[in-house]
C-alpha positions as CSV (number, residue, x, y, z in Angstrom):
1,M,-76.3,77.3,102.5
2,S,-72.3,77.4,101.5
3,R,-70.5,79.9,100.7
4,T,-70.2,79.8,97.0
5,A,-74.4,79.5,96.7
6,T,-74.0,82.5,98.7
7,V,-72.4,84.3,96.5
8,V,-73.9,83.6,93.2
9,V,-77.6,84.3,94.8
10,L,-75.8,87.7,95.7
11,G,-74.4,88.0,92.5
12,I,-77.4,87.2,90.7
13,G,-79.3,89.8,92.8
14,Q,-76.8,92.2,91.2
15,T,-77.2,92.0,88.1
16,L,-80.9,92.2,88.5
17,G,-80.4,95.7,90.3
18,W,-77.5,97.1,87.9
19,G,-79.7,95.6,85.0
20,S,-83.0,97.1,86.3
21,T,-81.5,100.5,87.5
22,Y,-78.0,102.2,85.8
23,Y,-78.1,100.3,82.6
24,L,-81.8,101.2,82.4
25,P,-81.9,104.6,80.5
26,A,-79.3,104.0,78.0
27,V,-82.4,101.7,76.4
28,L,-85.1,103.6,77.5
29,A,-84.0,106.9,77.8
30,A,-85.7,108.1,74.5
31,P,-88.7,105.9,74.5
32,M,-90.0,107.0,77.4
33,A,-89.0,110.8,77.1
34,Q,-91.0,110.6,73.5
35,E,-93.9,109.3,75.1
36,L,-94.0,111.3,77.9
37,G,-93.8,114.3,75.8
38,V,-90.1,115.6,77.9
39,P,-86.2,115.8,76.2
40,T,-84.5,113.0,77.0
41,A,-82.3,114.7,78.8
42,M,-85.1,115.0,81.7
43,V,-85.0,111.3,82.2
44,Y,-81.8,111.6,82.6
45,A,-82.1,114.1,84.7
46,A,-84.2,112.0,87.2
47,F,-81.4,109.6,86.9
48,S,-78.7,111.4,88.3
49,A,-81.1,113.0,90.9
50,S,-81.6,108.7,92.0
51,L,-78.2,108.4,92.3
52,V,-77.6,111.6,94.4
53,L,-80.6,109.9,96.7
54,S,-79.0,106.7,96.6
55,A,-75.7,108.5,98.1
56,L,-77.4,109.8,101.0
57,V,-79.3,106.4,102.0
58,G,-76.2,104.6,102.1
59,P,-74.7,105.1,105.3
60,L,-78.0,104.3,106.7
61,A,-78.4,101.3,104.7
62,G,-75.0,99.8,105.8
63,R,-75.8,100.4,109.4
64,L,-79.0,98.3,109.4
65,I,-76.4,95.6,108.0
66,D,-73.7,95.9,110.5
67,A,-76.2,95.2,113.1
68,H,-78.5,93.1,111.3
69,G,-76.8,91.5,108.6
70,G,-77.8,92.4,104.9
71,R,-80.5,89.1,104.2
72,G,-83.6,91.3,105.3
73,L,-82.4,94.3,103.6
74,L,-81.6,93.4,100.4
75,M,-85.2,91.0,100.4
76,A,-87.2,94.7,101.3
77,T,-84.6,96.6,98.4
78,N,-86.0,93.9,95.9
79,V,-90.0,95.0,96.6
80,V,-88.2,98.8,97.0
81,F,-87.3,97.9,92.9
82,A,-90.3,96.7,91.6
83,L,-92.2,99.0,92.9
84,G,-90.4,102.2,92.0
85,L,-90.5,99.8,88.1
86,A,-93.7,99.4,88.0
87,A,-94.2,103.6,89.5
88,L,-92.0,104.1,86.7
89,G,-93.9,102.1,84.0
90,A,-96.9,104.0,85.4
91,A,-96.0,107.6,85.1
92,Q,-97.7,109.9,83.1
93,G,-94.9,113.0,82.9
94,V,-92.1,115.1,84.9
95,L,-93.4,114.9,88.5
96,S,-94.2,111.0,88.2
97,L,-91.4,110.4,86.8
98,F,-88.9,112.4,88.9
99,A,-90.9,110.3,92.1
100,A,-90.5,106.8,90.2
101,W,-86.7,107.2,90.1
102,A,-86.6,108.6,93.7
103,V,-87.9,105.2,94.8
104,L,-85.5,103.8,92.7
105,G,-82.7,105.8,94.3
106,I,-83.8,104.3,97.6
107,G,-83.4,101.1,96.1
108,M,-79.9,101.9,94.8
109,G,-78.4,103.0,97.9
110,S,-79.7,100.0,99.4
111,G,-79.4,97.2,97.8
112,L,-76.3,97.4,95.2
113,Y,-72.5,96.3,95.1
114,E,-72.3,98.1,98.8
115,A,-74.8,96.1,100.6
116,A,-74.2,93.2,98.8
117,F,-70.0,93.4,100.1
118,A,-71.3,94.8,103.4
119,T,-73.5,91.6,103.8
120,V,-70.4,89.0,102.9
121,V,-68.2,91.1,105.6
122,R,-70.8,90.7,108.0
123,L,-71.2,86.8,107.4
124,W,-67.0,86.1,107.1
125,R,-65.2,89.3,108.1
126,Y,-61.8,89.0,106.7
127,E,-61.9,86.2,104.6
128,S,-64.4,88.1,102.1
129,R,-62.2,89.1,99.7
130,N,-62.8,85.8,97.5
131,A,-67.0,86.7,97.8
132,I,-66.2,90.2,96.3
133,T,-64.7,89.4,93.7
134,G,-66.8,86.5,92.8
135,I,-70.1,88.8,93.3
136,T,-69.1,91.3,90.7
137,L,-67.9,88.6,88.5
138,I,-71.4,87.4,88.1
139,A,-72.6,91.1,88.3
140,G,-70.1,92.4,85.5
141,F,-72.2,90.8,82.8
142,A,-75.2,93.0,83.8
143,S,-75.0,95.4,80.9
144,T,-74.3,92.2,78.6
145,V,-77.8,90.9,80.0
146,A,-79.7,93.9,80.4
147,W,-79.5,96.3,77.4
148,P,-80.5,93.3,74.9
149,L,-83.6,92.3,77.5
150,S,-84.4,95.7,77.5
151,A,-83.9,96.4,74.1
152,W,-86.1,93.2,72.9
153,L,-88.7,94.0,75.7
154,N,-88.9,97.6,74.1
155,A,-89.6,96.5,70.7
156,E,-91.6,94.0,71.7
157,F,-94.0,95.5,74.2
158,G,-93.1,98.4,75.3
159,W,-91.0,100.5,77.5
160,R,-93.5,100.4,80.1
161,I,-94.0,96.8,79.8
162,A,-90.3,96.5,79.8
163,C,-90.5,98.3,83.5
164,L,-92.9,95.7,84.8
165,A,-90.7,93.2,83.5
166,W,-88.2,93.8,85.6
167,A,-89.6,94.8,88.6
168,G,-91.9,91.2,88.0
169,L,-88.4,90.0,88.3
170,H,-87.2,91.2,91.4
171,L,-89.9,89.6,93.0
172,G,-89.5,86.6,91.3
173,V,-87.0,85.9,91.0
174,A,-84.1,88.3,93.0
175,L,-86.8,88.5,96.3
176,P,-86.9,84.7,96.6
177,L,-83.1,84.2,96.1
178,H,-82.3,86.9,98.8
179,M,-84.3,84.9,101.5
180,R,-81.9,82.0,100.8
181,V,-78.7,84.8,102.1
182,P,-77.5,83.1,105.6
183,R,-78.2,85.5,108.9
184,P,-75.4,86.2,110.8
185,S,-73.8,84.0,113.1
186,A,-75.5,84.8,116.8
187,D,-72.0,84.3,118.5
188,E,-70.6,86.9,115.6
189,A,-72.5,90.2,117.4
190,P,-72.0,93.5,115.8
191,A,-69.2,95.2,117.8
192,E,-71.4,99.1,119.2
193,Q,-72.3,101.0,116.2
194,S,-71.6,104.3,118.3
195,A,-68.3,104.2,117.5
196,A,-68.1,101.8,114.5
197,S,-70.6,104.2,112.3
198,T,-68.2,106.5,111.2
199,P,-65.4,106.4,108.9
200,T,-62.4,107.6,110.7
201,S,-63.5,105.6,113.5
202,E,-60.8,103.7,115.5
203,H,-63.3,101.7,117.6
204,R,-62.8,97.2,117.5
205,S,-63.3,94.3,119.5
206,T,-59.8,93.1,119.1
207,P,-56.5,94.4,118.6
208,E,-56.4,94.4,114.5
209,L,-54.7,96.6,111.9
210,L,-55.3,100.0,111.4
211,P,-54.2,102.6,109.4
212,A,-51.9,104.9,111.2
213,N,-53.9,107.8,111.0
214,P,-57.8,107.0,109.8
215,T,-59.0,110.1,109.0
216,V,-56.6,110.8,106.1
217,T,-57.2,107.0,105.1
218,A,-60.4,107.7,105.1
219,A,-60.2,111.0,103.1
220,V,-58.0,109.4,100.3
221,L,-60.2,106.1,99.9
222,G,-63.3,108.6,99.3
223,Y,-61.3,110.7,97.0
224,V,-60.0,107.5,95.4
225,F,-63.7,105.9,94.7
226,A,-65.4,109.4,94.0
227,V,-62.5,109.7,91.0
228,T,-62.9,106.3,89.3
229,W,-66.5,105.9,89.7
230,F,-66.4,109.4,87.9
231,I,-64.1,107.8,84.9
232,A,-66.4,104.7,84.7
233,T,-69.6,106.6,84.7
234,A,-68.1,109.0,82.2
235,M,-66.7,106.0,80.1
236,A,-70.2,104.7,80.4
237,A,-72.5,107.3,78.8
238,H,-69.7,108.6,76.2
239,L,-67.1,105.9,75.1
240,P,-68.3,105.5,71.5
241,R,-68.2,109.2,71.1
242,M,-65.4,110.1,72.7
243,L,-63.5,107.5,70.4
244,E,-64.5,108.7,67.5
245,A,-63.5,112.6,68.6
246,A,-59.8,110.4,68.7
247,G,-60.3,109.7,65.3
248,A,-62.2,106.4,65.3
249,S,-64.8,105.2,63.2
250,V,-68.0,104.5,64.3
251,T,-67.6,100.8,63.5
252,L,-64.2,100.6,65.9
253,A,-65.8,102.6,68.0
254,V,-69.2,100.5,68.9
255,A,-66.7,97.1,68.1
256,A,-64.4,98.7,70.8
257,G,-66.7,99.3,73.4
258,A,-68.2,95.9,73.5
259,L,-64.6,94.7,74.8
260,I,-65.0,96.9,78.3
261,G,-67.1,94.1,79.3
262,P,-65.2,91.1,79.0
263,A,-62.1,93.3,79.7
264,Q,-64.0,93.3,83.2
265,V,-64.5,90.1,84.2
266,G,-61.4,88.9,82.5
267,A,-59.3,91.7,85.0
268,R,-61.9,90.1,87.9
269,L,-60.9,86.4,86.7
270,L,-57.6,87.5,87.5
271,E,-57.8,89.0,90.8
272,F,-59.9,85.5,91.6
273,S,-57.2,83.4,90.7
274,L,-53.4,84.8,90.7
275,L,-54.3,88.8,92.4
276,R,-55.6,87.0,95.5
277,H,-52.3,86.0,96.7
278,I,-50.9,90.0,97.0
279,S,-52.4,92.3,99.1
280,P,-55.4,94.7,97.8
281,L,-53.9,98.0,98.0
282,F,-51.2,96.8,95.7
283,S,-53.7,95.3,93.3
284,A,-55.5,98.8,93.1
285,R,-52.6,100.5,92.5
286,L,-51.9,98.0,89.5
287,A,-55.4,98.8,88.5
288,A,-55.7,102.3,88.8
289,L,-52.6,102.8,86.1
290,A,-54.9,100.9,83.7
291,H,-56.4,104.0,82.9
292,P,-54.0,106.8,82.5
293,L,-51.7,104.0,80.3
294,G,-54.9,104.0,77.9
295,A,-55.3,107.2,77.8
296,L,-52.1,107.8,76.6
297,V,-52.2,105.3,74.2
298,L,-55.0,107.0,72.7
299,L,-53.8,110.9,72.7
300,F,-50.3,109.1,70.8
301,G,-51.8,106.7,68.9
302,G,-55.0,108.0,67.9
303,G,-58.5,106.1,67.1
304,A,-56.4,103.4,65.9
305,Y,-55.8,102.8,69.3
306,A,-59.3,102.7,70.3
307,A,-59.5,99.0,71.6
308,A,-56.5,98.8,73.4
309,F,-57.8,102.5,75.3
310,T,-60.8,100.2,76.0
311,V,-59.4,97.4,77.0
312,L,-57.0,98.7,79.7
313,H,-59.9,101.4,80.6
314,G,-62.2,98.0,81.5
315,A,-59.9,95.9,83.2
316,G,-58.8,98.5,85.5
317,N,-62.1,99.4,86.2
318,G,-62.7,95.6,86.5
319,I,-60.6,95.1,90.0
320,L,-61.0,98.8,90.9
321,T,-64.6,97.4,91.5
322,I,-63.4,94.9,93.6
323,A,-61.0,97.6,95.6
324,K,-64.2,99.6,96.6
325,G,-65.4,96.6,98.7
326,T,-61.8,95.6,99.7
327,L,-59.7,98.4,100.5
328,P,-61.9,99.7,103.6
329,L,-61.6,95.6,105.1
330,V,-58.3,96.0,104.3
331,F,-57.7,99.3,106.4
332,F,-60.5,99.6,108.9
333,G,-61.4,95.8,109.6
334,P,-65.0,94.3,109.6
335,D,-66.4,96.2,112.5
336,G,-68.5,98.9,111.2
337,Y,-67.6,98.1,107.8
338,G,-71.1,98.3,106.2
339,A,-71.8,102.1,107.3
340,R,-68.4,103.3,107.0
341,Q,-68.8,102.1,103.4
342,G,-71.7,103.9,102.8
343,W,-70.0,107.3,104.1
344,L,-67.1,106.2,101.7
345,M,-69.0,106.0,98.8
346,L,-71.5,108.7,99.1
347,P,-69.2,111.8,97.3
348,A,-68.6,109.0,94.5
349,R,-72.3,108.5,94.3
350,V,-72.1,112.2,93.6
351,A,-69.7,112.1,91.6
352,Q,-71.6,109.5,89.7
353,A,-74.5,111.7,89.3
354,V,-72.9,114.5,87.4
355,A,-70.2,112.6,85.6
356,P,-72.6,112.3,82.9
357,L,-73.2,116.0,82.1
358,A,-69.9,117.0,83.2
359,F,-68.2,114.5,80.8
360,S,-70.2,115.5,77.7
361,L,-69.5,119.4,78.3
362,A,-66.1,118.7,78.4
363,L,-65.7,116.6,75.2
364,D,-67.6,119.4,73.5
365,G,-65.0,121.7,74.6
366,L,-62.0,119.6,73.9
367,G,-62.8,116.7,71.5
368,G,-60.6,114.0,71.2
369,Q,-58.0,116.0,74.1
370,V,-60.1,114.7,76.6
371,A,-58.5,112.0,77.5
372,W,-55.7,113.7,79.0
373,L,-59.0,114.7,81.6
374,S,-59.8,111.4,82.2
375,G,-56.4,109.8,82.2
376,G,-55.4,113.0,84.6
377,L,-58.3,112.4,86.8
378,A,-57.0,108.7,87.0
379,T,-53.5,110.0,87.4
380,S,-54.3,111.2,90.4
381,A,-56.4,108.4,91.9
382,L,-53.6,106.5,91.8
383,L,-51.0,109.2,93.2
384,A,-53.4,108.8,95.7
385,L,-53.2,105.8,96.3
386,L,-49.5,105.4,96.3
387,V,-49.5,108.2,99.6
388,L,-51.2,105.2,101.3
389,R,-49.5,102.6,103.5
390,P,-50.2,99.3,104.6
391,P,-52.1,99.2,108.1
392,V,-50.6,98.5,111.2
393,R,-50.9,96.4,113.8
394,R,-52.5,98.0,117.0
395,L,-51.6,97.1,120.6
């Protein structure tokens, strides 16, 4: 299978994976809660618990990909997703609701972006940047596909059938596609994992670029990823409400929110074409500047500039998603990439889990001024990236 075909396969798999999990509650949480007789917040609590579980699963999943490649794990993950969605469609109360989301959490920890990134790094090592970008470019349409599909399925057949339909897509579409993912070449055996399985390891099979201080670099990257995922999740959950608090009308807030997807995809196209020729670190710094600029525009311009804020946020987030895959490769190399990526993204998954509630409370207290919070956090991530220095060659 060619590299392009592999990227398309992984991109489609990611679209289905994100669409059937991360983007599911936005459409199905309310009808699910109504039929089960629980508050809608309970559905989101189960979802948040699944994100925490996914964080714990990530390092182990990455270690398996380092050792064996991603083909087998991605195939198994489709089965896990299908089981979790089927269990969710059959849920009868709080316990079964949390149990179903726990199964989905295992799937998210072993089958979303980090697993796809580790798969291509295991295959193509340092030549993986374009593949990572291509995967995120395709999966950037996940919400565009998932929200209308879930809404239609719910309207026509109910939320339980919607969950079963997503389970069927994993078994009937994603699983056969992942069966076509190439296995790593026999002559590209992974380095010993005893030294490469932690984010601060200096073990390498050959002399290559290394950060001057691996421990500090890993901590900085973990912080940057946690902050950017917190902001991205907070915006996904509360953007229209935040824009309304800043003075935008309901119509303008909804219309501006719809620009996030195109802005993300446009930025990823830019990364795939022009920014591919510059350092991923510079690209990440440029992207990290976007949300603080958008926050200032919103704070001083008001709701009339809601679209400008949304485009800047979406563009920055689109490239930062790629940076989560490319920066660990740049600083630490391909050996032990999967396990290291799992550890680096653990704080981000936890931040993602607490973001909807935490930002909701902040929005309640600060109103339109909450952009100072998100802008300040984004600025701290930018400053952290500016602290990092390009890796030096190990002698």
